[in-house]
FIRO-279841 format. One record per atom (N, C-alpha, C, O): x, y, z. Coordinates in steps of 0.05 Angstrom, whole numbers, plus 5000, padded with zeros to 4 digits. Layout:
N
XYZ ...
This chain:
258
237403885667 235404075671 236204325696 235204525707 239404075696 239904325721 242104535711 244304435710 241904795702 242805045686 245505045714 245505005739 248005145689 249905125705 249805435724 251605485740 248605545722 248905775736 246105865765 245106075774 245805525770 244005505791 245705345803 247305175795 244905475841 247605405861 244405215870 241905225874 246805025871 244604685887 247204605901 249404545891 246204625933 247404465953 247904105943 246303945934 250804065949 251303655948 248903565966 247803345966 248503735978 245903576008 242903616002 240903566015 243303705984 240203755961 239103475949 240703315939 236103405949 235303195934 233703225925 231703325937 233803165899 233103215870 232203005858 233902835855 229102925847 227902845833 228702735810 231002785801 226702555794 227902495762 226502755760 224602855773 228802865727 225903045722 227003295732 227203475715 227603355757 227103625753 229203915752 231403935762 227904075739 229104335723 230304565752 229904565776 231604685738 232804825775 234305085745 236205045729 232605325746 234505495722 236005675739 236505655763 236905945714 239506055732 238406175759 236106225767 240406175767 241406435792 239406315811 238706425832 238406105805 236606035829 239105835860 241405735858 237605845879 240005745905 237805495909 235405525903 238605265919 237505055938 239605065958 242005085958 238405045970 241005046006 239504666008 237504546001 242704626025 244404356046 239304256056 237404406061 239503976053 237603846064 233704056058 232004196069 234403926027 232204086015 231203775993 233003635983 228603725988 227703565979 225303685966 223203775974 226903615933 224703655920 223803485894 225403375879 221103475893 221103165880 219603195844 217903365837 220303055833 220202825806 219303095789 217603235801 220103185766 218303275750 217603645761 216803815744 218003695785 218904015791 220904225771 223104185761 218504535772 220804695760 221204835771 219104945780 224104975781 225005235794 224605455778 224305335756 224305665773 224705855753 226606045764 226306105788 228706165749 231206315752 230306455791 228106435801 231806525798 232106785820 230206625835 228406775843 229606275845 228406265870 230706165894 232806045893 229706235906 231806145943 229905905951 227505935945 230805675963 230205515971 231605406003 233305225999 231305456022 232405506045 231605206057 229405106056 234405076071 234104806090 231404796100 229704966107 231504516098 228904416121 226604456098 226004696096 225504356084 223404486061 223604116039 225203976028 221004126046 220403876022 218303966001 216204046010 218503955977 216904045960 215003795939 216603765921 213403675935 212203405925 212403475890 212903695879 212103305883 212503215852 211003445835 209203575843 212103465811 210303625771 210003945804 207603995807 211304055817 210904385823 212204435809 213804305796 211304835809 213005025802 212605185814 210605245828 215405305809 215605575834 216205785810 217005715788 215905975815 216206235796 218106465803 217306575823 219706535796 222306705795 221506935827 219507055835 224206925838 223207145867 222506995886 223307115906 221106745894 219006555908 222406535933 224906505929 220406555959 223206485979 221806245991 219406245996 222706115993 221705886014 222905796030 224805656023 222305816057 224105586076 225305786093 227205686106 224906056099 226806116113 226006216135 223606186136 226706316151 226506246179 224306466190 224006656174 223206456207 220206636214 222206816231 224406846241 218106976224 219407326234 218107336266 218207526282 216807096270 215906946297 218307146324 220407046332 217607336331 220507386361 220707246374 222507296390 219106926381 219206846405 221006516384 220706276389 222106576370 223406366350 226006446364 226906676367 227306126373 229706076387 231305916357 233605936348 230705866354 232605636319 231305466328 232605386347 229305346325 229105036332 229904906308 231705006294 228904716301 229404486276 227004436267 225804216270 225904676254 222804676236 223104596198 225004506187 221204656189 220804536164 219104736143 218004926154 218704696112 216504686102 216104476095 217504276095 212604536085 213104226064 210604216052 208504146063 211104296028 209504325997 208804015985 210303835982 205604015978 204803745963 205303755936 207103895927 204203675926 204503555895 203003675876 200603725880 204303735855 201803905839 201904275850 200404445840 203504325867 202004585869 203804915861 206104935866 202405095850 203405335842 204005455846 202205625848 207305585855 207805865882 209006075855 211306015848 207906255844 208106475832 210006635847 211206575867 210106875833 212507015836 213007185863 211207215879 214607255866 214907295900 213107185913 211407365914 212207045923 210406915953 214006865955 216006855942 212406865992 214106816014 212406556033 210106516040 215506386036 213206186058 215406136077 217706056072 214206196103 216606126116 216605926139 214505906150 218605776149 219005536165 217605516191 217205756199 216605336210 215105356233 217105366253 219505316250 215205466283 216305416299 215605176321 214204986313 216405196342 216104956366 212404986368 211504796381 210505156359 208005066360 206704836345 205604646357 207004866315 206804606302 208904456294 208404216292 212704566286 214704496280 214404506249 216604446239 212504566228 213004576204 210104666194 207804606201 211304856170 209705016151 208704846131 210504726120 205604776121 205104636101 203104756095 201704906109 202804656063 201704746036 200704486016 202304296013 199704486012 198204156009 198004125968 199204305956 197204015959 197503985924 195504025921 193704055937 195704025896 194104225880 193704445888 191504415898 194804825892 193904935910 195805115888 197705025875 194605385888 195205575874 195305825893 193405945904 199405905892 198706135906 199806355892 202206325887 198606635880 198506775860 201307015876 202106995900 202307215856 204407335867 203507495902 201607525917 206507555898 206607755931 205607615959 206007715981 203907325954 203107205967 205307115997 207607035992 204407146029 206107116051 204306926056 201906946051 206006616071 204306456085 206806486107 209206486101 205706526133 207606616160 208806356167 209506206148 209206286190 210306086203 209005836220 208605856244 208505656208 206105456226 204105456207 202805246212 203305546193 200305636173 199905366165 201805216167 197705286158 196904946152 195004976138 192905036149 195304936110 193904996080 193004756071 195104656063 191204606068 189704456058 190304396024 192104486010 188104226018 189104195981 187604385967 186904595978 187204325944 186804575926 185804855941 183704975944 187904885946 186705195964 188305435929 190305375916 187005625927 187005815920 187406135942 185906235959 189606185935 191206495953 191506735927 193506735914 189706905923 189907045900 192207195903 193707115921 193207415889 194807655901 195107795911 193807995907 197407785935 197407945955 195507895976 194108055988 195707635979 193707426005 197207536025 199407626016 196207476052 197307516072 196907396098 195307486114 198607136103 197107096129 199607036146 201806946140 198507106169 200207116192 200806796204 200306616188 201606736227 202706566235 200206376246 198106476254 200706086244 198305946254 196105926244 194305826257 195706016219 192705986207 192405806189 194005756170 190005686194 189105366181 186905426158 184705516164 187605376137 185505436119 184505106102 186004936093 181805086102 182104786094 181904846062 182005056049 181604516054 181104386020 179704636006 177904726020 179804705993 178604785971 177005095977 175305185962 178205266009 177705506007 178605715987 180505635973 177606005980 179406105953 179106405976 177106505987 182006475976 181206775988 181906985963 183506935945 180507215966 180807295933 184307585944 185807625963 184107675924 186507875921 186208105950 184308245956 189408065967 190408305982 188308156021 188708216045 186407966011 186207816046 187407806065 188307576068 188007926081 189207876112 188107756131 186107816143 190007496136 189407366152 190207406188 192507436194 187807416216 190007476231 191507166252 191006926254 192907296261 194007036279 192406686285 190006756282 192306576287 191306266292 187806296279 186306196295 186506396258 184206376252 183906156236 185906026230 181806096229 181605846219 178505876183 176205946183 179905786167 178305826150 176805546136 178105356127 174105576136 173205366127 173505236099 174405386082 172904996091 173104836064 171504856052 169304796060 172204976020 169905006005 169605406021 167205446018 170305546028 169205766034 170605986021 173005946021 169706256007 170506415989 169906656012 168206676029 171206756007 172806976029 173707275999 175707235986 172507475996 172407755987 174807875991 176007906013 175707955962 178308135964 178808345986 177508466002 180008345982 181308666007 180208616040 180908786057 178608386047 178308206064 179908276098 182308256103 178108366116 180308246138 180008016157 178108056172 180907876161 179707646176 181507546193 183707436191 179407656220 179407756260 177207496274 176307496298 176607306254 175007136270 175406876243 176406896220 174106636256 174806416248 171506446222 169706586230 171306316199 169906316179 169306016168 170705846157 166506046178 166005776169 166405556139 167505616117 165305326146 166905266122 163705346103 161505426112 164605266071 161305266053 160005506050 157805506039 161505836060 160205986061 161806266036 163606196020 161006456036 161406756026 161806866046 160206866064 164206996048 165007306056 166107366052 168007276040 165307666060 166207986051 164608176075 163208136095 165508396062 164908666078 166508776100 167508586112 167109026112 167808966133 166509236165 166409476167 165708996183 168008816197 166908546173 164808536160 168908376172 168208036155 164908006164 163808066186 163507886137 161407886157 160107616129 160507616104 158507406144 156807236132 156207346104 155007566104 157007186071 155107326055 153907206038 153707256014 152606926057 151606796033 153006486033 154906446048 152006256015 153606096022 154706015991 153806155973 156005875985 157705995971 157405715942 158905575928 154105765945 152705605932 153605425897 153305195889 155005745882 155705575860 158005415853 158005245836 160705525873 162605345882 162105055886 163304865877 159605065906 160404675913 158504615892 160304465882 156704595876 155804595853 157904485830 157904255822 159204645824 162204665811 163804385820 164804195809 163504465842 164404235857 163203835864 164403655877 160703835851 159603695848 158103575866 157503345865 157303795887 155803875912 152903745899 152503825876 150903555911 148103595899 147203765912 148303885930 144703795903 143103975913 141104035933 139904235941 141203705942 139703635974 141703875993 141404086005 144203665983 146703835996 147004136004 147304226027 146804235983 146704605977 144304656004 144204756027 142904535986 139104606006 140404606032 140704806046 141304376036 142104246065 143404556083 142604716100 145304516071 146504646084 145905066086 146305216105 144805116063 143405356061 140705426092 140105626104 139705146093 138905166115 139905236146 139305406162 142004996145 144005076168 144005376169 142805496187 145405516148 146505866156 144505996165 144606166182 141305886146 139506056150 138406046180 138306266190 137805886191 137405866220 138905936228 137906076246 142305966231 144006046254 144506366238 145606556249 143906356221 145506756220 142506946208 142807186210 139906856197 138706956180 136806946207 136607176216 135706796218 133006696231 134306766267 132406836281 135906766275 136106806299 138807066304 140807066288 138707196318 140307466321 144307336342 146407466343 143907076355 147207136355 147306796351 145306656346 149706726356 150306326351 149406236363 147506086355 150006266390 149006116415 146406076414 145705856424 143706266400 140406206397 140906026369 138905896364 142705996354 142005946331 143105696326 142305586306 145005586342 146005286339 143705176352 142604996340 142305276382 139605146395 137405066372 136304856366 137505296363 135405316341 136204986322 134804786320 138605046311 140104776288 139204436305 138504236294 139404476329 139904256345 137504106349 137103866353 135504346346 132204256355 130504196322 128904016322 130804356295 130404326280 130904206261 129604016253 133704366247 134604156218 136003806230 137103716250 134903706204 135903516207 138403406212 140603526214 138003136215 141603056225 143702886212 143402646212 146403006196 146502966173 149603036177 150403226190 151302806160 154902916168 155503176158 157703266165 154003356141 154703596138 154103736162 155603916169 151403666177 150303896200 151403796226 150803926246 152903616227 155203516244 157403596234 158803516252 158703676220 161103846202 160204106209 161804156228 158904266206 158104526216 158104656243 158504886249 157204376262 156204436285 159104376295 159004546312 161504286297 163304156306 164704476301 164804656318 165804496267 167004716265 166104996293 167505116309 162904986287 162905216304 163405216343 164205406358 162604986350 163604916372 165905026381 166105226395 168104876370 170904836362 172205026357 174604956357 171805346351 172705546347 173305606380 171805606399 175905656378 177305876402 176406196388 175206316406 176706316366 176906576359 173306666357 172306896358 172106466354 168806566345 168506546323 170206666310 166406416308 165906526275 165206816264 164606986280 165306866241 164607136244 162507216245 161207076261 161007396236 158107506243 155507406220 155707276200 154207466226 152207556206 151107776196 151508016201 149607666181 149508026150 147208276181 145308326195 149508326170 147308606199 145408726175 143608896179 
């Protein structure tokens, strides 16, 4: 399963059934899980861990040193979960001493020319469409979808089950379960179709819609909206999750519809 024209370090660890095609390079201190396929012309640098049954397409570069000017050669890594697909010309840089590793979860899809910078933390079942660019330290929670050419500023967080429209510039945190679009980026409704596809009940979806209606539609700023939510929206785990996300946001969340 290892092509004779592939360059594999003797210090790399390859699981059962791993396939590495011609002209790909796997450096030392790389671990690749069972059943993963590496297409031609892929470069995997040291301190990279790739899970089982992944597929990495031509031109991808994984685990190269970060572009952060504060990087001092510290021993950092990239970790990729199981069943993740990385398409052509994706670049993933290893971490810095901020988080010590860049993480891509399981069951993710990174389409062509995606860039994931140092210390990004990407959850499971995330889709990054072509030309998405993540600056350093970005957090993306489970099941988020970013359409093509989305660019995310350093240190922002994108909540789970959210949907970000194409060519958006993400400068503020995006709370869970919402659609975000326009310039500047704003709340564009609840991702109700996506939530129902993933098994959320009608009651849960209505509860999320009530939360964001109170936050963004019935109030003209987030502080007033949170007060109204705490006074008028029934308590639930979803309500607690959303309040915690907003109150813990250091950059602040995206604005409501203008």
